[in-house]
C-alpha positions in Angstrom: -90.2 -118.8 -9.4 -87.2 -120.5 -11.0 -89.0 -123.9 -10.6 -92.1 -122.4 -12.5 -90.0 -121.3 -15.4 -88.4 -124.7 -15.7 -91.8 -126.4 -15.8 -93.1 -124.0 -18.4 -90.1 -124.6 -20.7 -90.5 -128.4 -20.3 -94.2 -128.0 -21.2 -93.5 -125.9 -24.3 -90.8 -128.3 -25.4 -93.2 -131.2 -25.1 -95.9 -129.2 -27.0 -93.4 -128.5 -29.8 -92.4 -132.2 -29.9 -96.1 -133.1 -30.1 -96.8 -130.7 -32.9 -93.8 -132.0 -34.8 -94.9 -135.6 -34.4 -98.3 -134.7 -35.8 -96.7 -133.0 -38.8 -94.5 -135.9 -39.5 -97.5 -138.2 -39.3 -99.5 -136.1 -41.7 -96.6 -136.0 -44.1 -96.6 -139.7 -44.3 -100.2 -139.6 -45.4 -99.4 -137.3 -48.4 -100.3 -139.0 -51.9 -97.3 -140.4 -53.8 -98.4 -138.7 -57.0 -98.1 -135.3 -55.5 -95.2 -133.4 -57.2 -93.4 -130.3 -56.2 -95.8 -127.5 -55.3 -98.9 -129.7 -55.1 -101.5 -128.3 -52.7 -101.2 -129.8 -49.2 -104.1 -132.0 -48.2 -105.6 -132.0 -51.7 -107.4 -135.3 -51.2 -109.5 -133.7 -48.5 -111.0 -131.1 -50.9 -112.9 -133.1 -53.7 -114.2 -130.0 -55.6 -110.7 -128.6 -55.9 -109.3 -132.0 -56.8 -111.9 -132.3 -59.7 -111.0 -128.9 -61.0 -107.3 -129.7 -60.8 -107.8 -133.0 -62.6 -109.7 -131.2 -65.4 -106.8 -128.7 -65.6 -104.3 -131.6 -65.8 -106.5 -133.3 -68.4 -106.6 -130.1 -70.6 -102.9 -129.7 -70.3 -102.4 -133.3 -71.3 -104.7 -132.9 -74.2 -103.0 -129.7 -75.3 -99.6 -131.4 -75.0 -100.9 -134.4 -77.0 -102.6 -132.1 -79.6 -99.4 -130.1 -80.0 -97.5 -133.4 -80.5 -100.2 -134.6 -82.9 -100.0 -131.4 -84.9 -96.3 -131.6 -85.2 -96.6 -135.3 -86.2 -99.4 -134.5 -88.7 -97.5 -131.6 -90.4 -94.5 -133.9 -90.5 -96.6 -136.7 -92.1 -98.2 -134.3 -94.6 -94.8 -133.0 -95.6 -93.6 -136.6 -96.0 -96.7 -137.5 -98.1 -96.2 -134.4 -100.3 -92.5 -135.2 -100.8 -93.3 -138.9 -101.5 -96.1 -137.9 -103.9 -93.9 -135.6 -105.7 -91.1 -138.2 -105.8 -93.7 -140.8 -107.0 -95.0 -138.4 -109.6 -91.6 -137.6 -110.9 -90.7 -141.2 -110.8 -93.9 -142.1 -112.6 -93.3 -139.5 -115.4 -89.7 -140.7 -115.7 -90.8 -144.3 -115.8 -93.4 -143.6 -118.4 -90.8 -141.9 -120.6 -88.5 -144.8 -120.2 -91.3 -147.3 -121.1 -92.7 -145.5 -124.1 -91.0 -145.3 -127.5 -90.2 -141.9 -128.7 -93.0 -140.3 -130.8 -92.7 -140.7 -134.5 -93.7 -137.4 -136.1 -93.9 -139.2 -139.5 -96.8 -141.3 -138.2 -100.0 -139.2 -138.3 -103.2 -140.6 -136.8 -106.8 -139.4 -137.4 -108.6 -138.5 -134.1 -112.3 -137.7 -133.4 -113.6 -135.6 -130.5 -117.3 -135.8 -131.4 -118.5 -138.3 -128.7 -120.7 -137.3 -125.8 -122.5 -138.8 -122.8 -125.1 -137.5 -120.3 -122.5 -137.0 -117.5 -120.4 -134.4 -119.5 -122.8 -133.3 -122.3 -126.3 -133.8 -120.9 -127.0 -136.5 -123.6 -125.4 -139.1 -125.8 -123.7 -137.8 -128.9 -122.6 -140.0 -131.8 -122.9 -143.2 -129.7 -126.6 -143.0 -130.5 -125.9 -142.7 -134.2 -128.9 -143.3 -136.5 -129.0 -146.3 -138.9 -128.4 -144.7 -142.3 -130.8 -145.8 -145.1 -129.6 -147.0 -148.4 -130.1 -144.5 -151.2 -132.2 -147.0 -153.1 -135.6 -147.2 -151.3 -136.1 -150.8 -152.5 -132.9 -151.9 -150.8 -133.5 -149.6 -147.8 -136.8 -151.3 -147.0 -134.9 -154.6 -146.3 -132.9 -153.2 -143.4 -133.8 -151.9 -139.9 -134.3 -148.2 -139.2 -134.0 -146.0 -136.1 -131.0 -145.2 -133.9 -128.8 -146.8 -131.3 -129.6 -146.6 -127.6 -126.4 -146.3 -125.4 -124.8 -147.3 -123.3 -125.4 -151.0 -124.0 -126.3 -150.4 -127.7 -123.9 -148.0 -129.5 -123.3 -147.1 -133.1 -120.2 -149.4 -133.5 -119.4 -153.0 -134.1 -116.7 -153.0 -131.4 -117.0 -151.7 -127.8 -114.5 -149.3 -126.3 -112.7 -150.2 -123.1 -113.5 -146.7 -121.8 -117.2 -147.3 -122.5 -119.5 -144.8 -124.2 -117.2 -141.9 -123.2 -117.4 -138.2 -123.6 -114.7 -136.5 -125.6 -114.9 -133.7 -123.1 -113.8 -135.9 -120.2 -110.2 -134.9 -119.3 -109.4 -138.4 -118.1 -110.5 -139.8 -121.5 -108.4 -137.3 -123.4 -105.4 -138.1 -121.3 -106.0 -141.9 -121.7 -106.2 -141.3 -125.5 -102.9 -139.4 -125.5 -101.2 -142.1 -123.5 -102.4 -144.7 -125.9 -101.4 -142.8 -129.0 -98.0 -142.2 -127.5 -97.7 -145.9 -126.5 -98.3 -146.7 -130.2 -95.3 -144.5 -131.1 -97.4 -142.2 -133.3 -96.4 -138.5 -133.2 -99.0 -136.3 -134.9 -102.7 -136.2 -134.1 -104.8 -135.3 -137.1 -107.8 -133.7 -135.3 -111.2 -133.7 -137.0 -112.1 -130.0 -137.1 -115.1 -127.9 -137.9 -115.2 -124.1 -137.6 -116.6 -122.6 -134.3 -120.3 -123.2 -134.1 -120.3 -125.9 -136.7 -120.4 -129.7 -136.5 -121.3 -132.8 -138.5 -124.9 -133.7 -138.8 -124.9 -136.0 -135.8 -122.6 -134.0 -133.6 -122.1 -130.7 -131.8 -119.4 -128.0 -132.1 -116.0 -129.1 -130.7 -113.6 -126.3 -131.4 -113.6 -125.3 -127.7 -111.9 -128.7 -127.0 -108.9 -127.9 -129.1 -106.9 -126.1 -126.3 -107.4 -129.1 -124.0 -106.3 -131.6 -126.7 -103.2 -129.4 -127.4 -102.4 -129.3 -123.7 -102.6 -133.0 -123.1 -100.8 -133.7 -126.4 -97.9 -131.6 -125.2 -97.8 -133.5 -122.0 -97.0 -136.6 -124.0 -94.8 -134.9 -126.5 -97.4 -135.3 -129.3 -98.2 -132.7 -132.0 -101.6 -131.7 -133.3 -102.6 -130.9 -136.9 -106.0 -130.3 -138.3 -108.3 -132.5 -140.5 -110.6 -129.9 -142.0 -114.0 -131.4 -142.6 -116.4 -130.4 -145.4 -118.4 -127.8 -143.5 -121.2 -125.9 -145.0 -120.1 -123.4 -147.7 -116.5 -124.4 -147.6 -114.7 -122.5 -150.4 -111.5 -120.5 -151.0 -112.7 -117.5 -148.9 -114.0 -119.4 -145.9 -110.9 -121.6 -145.9 -108.6 -118.6 -145.9 -110.4 -117.2 -142.8 -110.5 -120.6 -141.1 -106.8 -121.3 -141.7 -106.1 -117.8 -140.4 -108.3 -118.5 -137.3 -106.5 -121.8 -136.5 -103.0 -120.3 -136.9 -103.8 -117.1 -135.0 -105.5 -119.0 -132.1 -103.5 -122.2 -131.8 -100.3 -121.6 -133.8 -98.2 -120.5 -130.8 -99.0 -123.6 -128.8 -95.9 -125.9 -128.4 -98.0 -128.9 -129.5 -99.1 -127.2 -132.8 -97.5 -129.2 -135.6 -95.2 -127.8 -138.2 -93.6 -129.8 -140.9 -90.1 -129.2 -142.1 -90.1 -129.0 -145.9 -87.2 -130.0 -148.2 -86.3 -126.3 -148.4 -86.0 -126.1 -144.6 -89.3 -124.1 -144.0 -91.4 -125.1 -141.0 -95.1 -124.9 -142.1 -98.4 -126.0 -140.6 -100.2 -128.9 -142.3 -103.9 -129.2 -143.0 -105.6 -132.4 -144.3 -108.7 -131.4 -146.3 -111.4 -134.1 -146.2 -113.6 -134.5 -149.3 -111.5 -131.9 -151.1 -112.7 -133.2 -154.5 -116.2 -131.8 -154.0 -114.8 -128.3 -154.7 -113.6 -127.7 -158.2 -109.9 -127.1 -158.8 -110.4 -123.5 -159.9 -111.8 -122.5 -156.5 -108.9 -124.2 -154.7 -106.4 -122.5 -157.1 -107.7 -119.1 -155.9 -106.4 -120.0 -152.4 -103.5 -122.4 -153.1 -101.6 -120.9 -156.1 -99.3 -117.8 -156.0 -101.4 -116.0 -158.6 -104.8 -116.9 -157.0 -107.2 -114.1 -156.0 -107.4 -115.4 -152.4 -103.8 -116.7 -152.4 -102.5 -117.8 -149.0 -99.0 -118.5 -150.5 -96.1 -116.5 -149.2 -98.2 -115.0 -146.4 -98.0 -115.6 -142.6 -100.7 -118.2 -143.1 -99.0 -120.3 -145.7 -99.1 -124.0 -145.0 -99.0 -127.5 -146.5 -102.4 -128.5 -147.8 -103.1 -132.2 -148.3 -106.0 -133.3 -150.5 -108.1 -136.5 -150.3 -107.6 -138.7 -153.3 -110.4 -141.1 -154.0 -110.5 -141.6 -157.8 -107.4 -141.8 -160.1 -108.4 -138.6 -161.9 -108.3 -136.7 -158.7 -104.5 -136.7 -158.8 -104.6 -134.3 -161.8 -107.2 -132.1 -160.1 -105.1 -132.0 -156.9 -102.0 -130.9 -158.9 -104.0 -128.2 -160.7 -105.6 -126.9 -157.5 -102.2 -126.1 -155.9 -102.3 -128.7 -153.1 -99.0 -129.8 -151.6 -99.9 -133.5 -151.4 -102.5 -136.2 -151.2 -103.7 -138.8 -148.7 -106.0 -141.8 -149.2 -107.8 -142.0 -145.8 -110.0 -145.0 -146.3 -109.0 -148.2 -144.5 -110.8 -150.4 -147.0 -108.3 -152.0 -149.5 -110.1 -152.0 -152.9 -112.9 -149.6 -151.9 -111.5 -146.8 -153.9 -108.6 -146.2 -156.3 -106.7 -144.3 -153.6 -107.3 -146.9 -150.8 -106.2 -149.8 -153.0 -102.7 -150.8 -151.9 -101.6 -151.9 -155.4 -102.1 -148.3 -156.7 -99.8 -146.7 -154.2 -96.6 -147.2 -156.2 -98.0 -145.3 -159.2 -99.5 -142.6 -157.0 -96.1 -142.1 -155.3 -94.4 -141.9 -158.7 -96.9 -139.3 -159.8 -96.3 -137.2 -156.7 -92.6 -137.5 -156.9 -92.6 -136.2 -160.5 -94.9 -133.3 -159.6 -93.3 -132.2 -156.3 -96.2 -133.5 -154.2 -96.3 -135.4 -151.0 -97.9 -138.9 -151.0 -99.3 -139.9 -147.7 -100.9 -143.4 -147.8 -103.4 -144.2 -145.1 -103.3 -147.6 -143.4 -106.0 -149.1 -141.2 -106.6 -152.2 -139.1 -109.8 -153.2 -140.9 -113.2 -151.8 -141.7 -116.8 -152.5 -140.7 -119.6 -150.0 -140.5 -122.7 -152.2 -140.5 -123.8 -150.8 -137.1 -124.7 -147.6 -138.9 -124.9 -148.8 -142.6 -126.4 -152.3 -142.2 -126.5 -152.7 -146.0 -122.7 -152.2 -146.5 -121.4 -155.7 -145.8 -119.5 -155.9 -149.0 -117.0 -153.2 -147.8 -116.2 -155.0 -144.5 -112.6 -155.9 -144.2 -111.8 -158.5 -141.5 -108.9 -157.7 -139.2 -107.6 -161.3 -139.4 -106.1 -160.9 -135.9 -103.9 -158.0 -137.0 -102.7 -159.4 -140.3 -104.8 -157.0 -142.4 -103.1 -154.0 -140.6 -99.7 -155.4 -141.0 -100.3 -156.0 -144.7 -101.3 -152.3 -145.1 -98.1 -151.1 -143.3 -96.0 -153.4 -145.5 -97.6 -152.0 -148.6 -97.0 -148.4 -147.4 -93.4 -149.0 -146.6 -92.7 -150.3 -150.1 -93.3 -146.9 -151.6 -91.1 -145.1 -149.1 -93.4 -142.3 -148.0 -92.3 -139.3 -146.1 -95.4 -139.7 -143.9 -97.8 -142.5 -143.1 -101.3 -141.7 -141.9 -103.4 -144.1 -139.8 -107.1 -144.5 -140.1 -107.9 -144.2 -137.3 -107.5 -143.9 -133.6 -111.2 -143.8 -132.7 -113.6 -143.8 -135.7 -115.7 -146.4 -134.0 -118.6 -146.1 -136.4 -116.5 -147.5 -139.3 -114.6 -150.0 -137.2 -111.2 -148.5 -138.1 -110.2 -147.8 -134.5 -106.9 -148.9 -132.9 -108.1 -147.6 -129.5 -108.5 -150.4 -126.9 -111.7 -152.4 -127.3 -113.1 -155.1 -125.0 -115.4 -158.1 -125.5 -119.0 -157.3 -124.8 -122.3 -159.1 -125.1 -125.8 -157.8 -124.4 -129.3 -159.3 -124.9 -129.4 -157.5 -128.3 -125.8 -157.2 -129.5 -122.7 -159.3 -129.6 -119.8 -156.9 -130.2 -116.6 -157.8 -132.1 -113.4 -157.8 -130.2 -109.6 -158.2 -130.6 -109.4 -161.7 -129.2 -107.3 -163.9 -128.9 -105.2 -160.7 -128.4 -105.4 -158.1 -125.6 -107.3 -154.8 -126.0 -104.0 -153.0 -126.8 -102.9 -155.2 -129.6 -103.3 -152.6 -132.3 -101.3 -150.1 -130.3 -98.6 -152.6 -130.0 -98.7 -153.4 -133.8 -98.5 -149.6 -134.6 -95.5 -149.3 -132.3 -93.8 -152.2 -134.0 -94.3 -150.7 -137.4 -93.2 -147.3 -136.3 -89.9 -148.8 -135.2 -89.6 -150.7 -138.5 -90.4 -147.5 -140.4 -87.6 -145.6 -138.6 -85.1 -148.3 -139.4 -86.1 -148.5 -143.0 -86.1 -144.7 -143.4 -82.5 -144.6 -142.3 -81.7 -146.9 -145.2 -83.7 -144.8 -147.6 -81.8 -141.7 -146.7 -78.4 -143.3 -147.1 
C-alpha cells in the first residue's frame, strides 16, 4: 500500500512537470507585440484578431485626430494672431509711409461710374459723343457713344479699368491714392436723392460708404452740389438740411474753422451763376426770406466764378467765397492763372475766400471731339506744377484740385496706364509711372505747408 502511494505521487509529479513544460513551451510562442493584458493565443483566432486590429486602428485614428485638432486649433490661433499682427503692422506702416493729410488741399471726386458686375450695365464709361451746338460743325464729327470696356469715354485709361464707383475695393483704392497724394478733403459730386446727371444714376446712397472709407484714411468729405433740376433757394435749404442732418455727425464730415473760430460745413456750388443773385440772397443773407444764416444749418457756401463780373454777383448773393474749378488755363477768366492775384485782392477786400483750382491738364475730345482748342497738354507734369506755383503766389487759404477722377475731361490725377486697342490709342503718363500726379500733388502739398508757415509769421 505504501509502495502504491509512492508510485502515485511520482506519477502526479511527473504529470505536473509535463504540464509545466508545455506551458513554458507555449509561452515562448507568444507574439512579441503582445502587451500587458493581451488575449492569450490571439493569433489562433483570426476573427477576433481582425476585430481587435480595427479597434486598435480606431483608437490610433482617434488619438491622431485629437492630436491634429489640437494642432489645428493651435495653428489657427497662430494664424489669427499673426494676421492681426500683420494687419496692425500694415496699418502702422501705411501711416508711417504716407504724409499727413492736408486739409487745405481739396480734391473733386466723382462716384458716377458703373459697370455690369456692380450696376448691371456700364454707366458713364459709355458716355455719348456730344454734338457741337452748330449743326454745320457737328456734321463734321462722329456720333454715337462709347462701348466699354475697351472703348471708354476718356482719352486716358484707368489702372483700375472701367470700374464701378460702388465697388468697395475701388473706393478704398481711391482713398488710399488721395491720402498718398497728401490731400485732405474730398469734394464729393452730389445730387439730391433720386437725382443724377443726364448720363448717370442717383449716387446719394454711396455717401455713407465714402464717408466710412474716408475716415479710415483720415480724410474728410465735403459736398460739391451739382446744378440739379429746379435748384433754387428753397430746394437748397432743404438739401443742405438733409445733408447736415444725415451726414453731419459722421467723423469724416468736413467742417472748416473760420477766422472767428466757428466750425462750419462747406458746400461748393457748381454753376452757381445760372441762378440770379436775388434768389441766392434769400438763402445766404441774414435778411433773406429763406435765410440759413445763424441757424443750425449755417455753412460756408463757395460759388463758381467763370466770368469777371461773377465776382460782384457772388458778393451780392451772400456767398462766402469763390472757386475757379476749370483746369484749362485761359479757358475762362476764373481759370486763367494771371487773373488770380486780382481775384484774391477782391476777395480779401470783401471778406470772401478765394479758392483757386489747379489741374494736371485738360482733354475732352473723347466726348467732345470738336473741342481740340481747349486741350492743355500735361507736358510730363510741368503744366500741373505751373498751376500750383501760380496758386501759391496768391497765398490762398485753400487750394482745390480738378480733379481726382473726372476722366471725361482728362483732368484726373488717378493712376492711368498705357493702353492700345484696334480702335483707340489712349494717352498715358509716360515716361513717368501711373502714380506720378499723386506724387506731384504730395510734393506741392508739402511745399504749401512750408510756405503757409511763412505767411502766418
